[in-house]
N, C-alpha and C positions, 0 to 999 in steps of 0.2 A: 166480462161478466159483471156481476153487481157491484161495481164500484171497487174491483179488485178482489171481491170475495168469491168463494168457491160455490158453485151450484150444488145443491143437495138433492139427491134422488129421493123425492119424498115417498115413493112406494117400497124403496129398498130399505129406508131409515124411519119409518113411521114410528115406530115404538120409541126409538131414541129421540126423535123429535118431540114427541109427547112427554118423555121425562126430562130431557134437557133443555129443550127449546131451540129456535132458530139460532140465536146468537151463539150459543154453546156449540152448536153443531157446526157452524161456519168456522169458528175458531178451531175445533178439532180437524176439520177438513183441510186446514191450512198448516196444521202443525207437523213438525218434523220430530220423531221421538228416537232417543237412543236407549237400547236395552243392553245393559252389560251384566255378564254372568248368567248365562242361559239355565243350565240344569233343567228339571222339571218345571219349576214355578216360573223361571224366566221365560221359558218357551210357551207356557200358557198365557202369560201377560202379553208377550208379542203377539201370539195368535189373536187375542181379544182386541188389541190395539188394531190390527189390521181389519178385523171384522167391524170395528166401530167406525172406520173410515177416516183414519188420520191420512195425511198426504203422503208421509215416507217414514218407514222404520228402517233403523240401522241396527243390526245385531252385532255384539262384540262379546266373545267368549274367550277368556284368557285361558282357559283350561282344555286340554284335548278331551275329545269324547271318550266316556267309559262305557262299559257294557250296561252299567246300571241307567245311563242316560237313555239306552234304547228302549228300555222297559217303561219310562216315565210317559212317553208320548207315543 
């Protein structure tokens, strides 16, 4: 690929490319992210990271799921 950089699907990420630019999008496409502590907010953050096009997302939640967690997403 482009000197080790990730290719970006310009049709899929056209809005993000306009806002962030090619350089930032390439860095995001190569990023691995850890989200620790999910609940409602952490899950929303993880979802947006995936939709944003990061390379990998690892989820870590030290707490067991509760009934309230089912209603948040």
